Phi, psi and omega in degrees: 000132184268154165280146174262116186247147174241130173244127186222142172261127179226150169284174178301330181261024171084359180286139182233005183288131167052054179286339194269336182189160187296333185251017183292315176199104186259016181311137179071016178078019182300122189249005185245029179299141183094014181297343177286328190308317182294345186252351181297126184217185182298322182298313178296320179297318178301312183298314184295321179296322176301316183295313182290337175296333180272355188284144174241334176194168184233147174233118191228146164287161183305309187294321177290322174307308180301319178297313181293318184291337177281341185247306190293329175298339176280350175267100191258359179294118179295342182268353179293125185289342182259304181303321187294334181270309182303319183285350185239326180288162178293137179236134180238119178252132178272117182196144176258358181245336182281126177243338183221075178298136182271343185282128179311140174062037172252138174238152181256133173254110189250343186209156176049053189300310178307311185293326178290325177296316174308319181289324181297315178303319180292326185272345181276104192273336179226144178073177181277155164264111191255135167260130174240127183064233175050058192298318182301310182300313179302318178297316179297319182290330172296316177303323184270007178065030181261345178274125185268335181205147178234125170262109183253110178267105187261122185264145184279066176207142176248127186257329179085336176206166178125169179290135181256151176293311176260096182281165174299141175097003181283167181288130175298121182223139177270152178227147175260128178279121181245352177195146179215137173204135178264161172246169183300327184276354176105011175288134176250121185252114177251139177241129183229153168237143179298138184233036179086192182289151174295149178242155187225153182189194176244130181299134176099338176272144180272000000 
């Protein structure tokens, strides 16, 4: 059985929309696409290579799938540590409208998503079942207790608007910090595992 892991790029104020380029996702009039680019460095690249090296299959939301499928199939270097895996390993895209995905080894998850994701975890025999980006999907699966680990790459920039990973109204949840590493450009990479319901009290009281 595979663990389901999430890797997400977020700003200091939690925005994860369109980190890679200006035209990646302008939904809601978002004008700050590409905010990640000034901070991308060797430390970030090394960490992402490690993440993809652990992958056994991928689970993506429709928007992230469209972004990935428009780019990665054009990277044909068999030595590329990310493309070589994305282009060959199984990919599962959650969508109610996509019927004929063109990217090799892609299947569509169209209904009963939490139950199907639980089955995918059971069927993935080697490596992690990985979510990259896919904020709406990630929030839903967190609510259902299906994500086992989160790699949160926090970038030293505040955007003020945009889609956030953790939206208002989510279930209060505690997390255990299992890893921290900075990069030269100031990215803080945090790895967390869910640790049950959030707890509350008063500071200073036993």
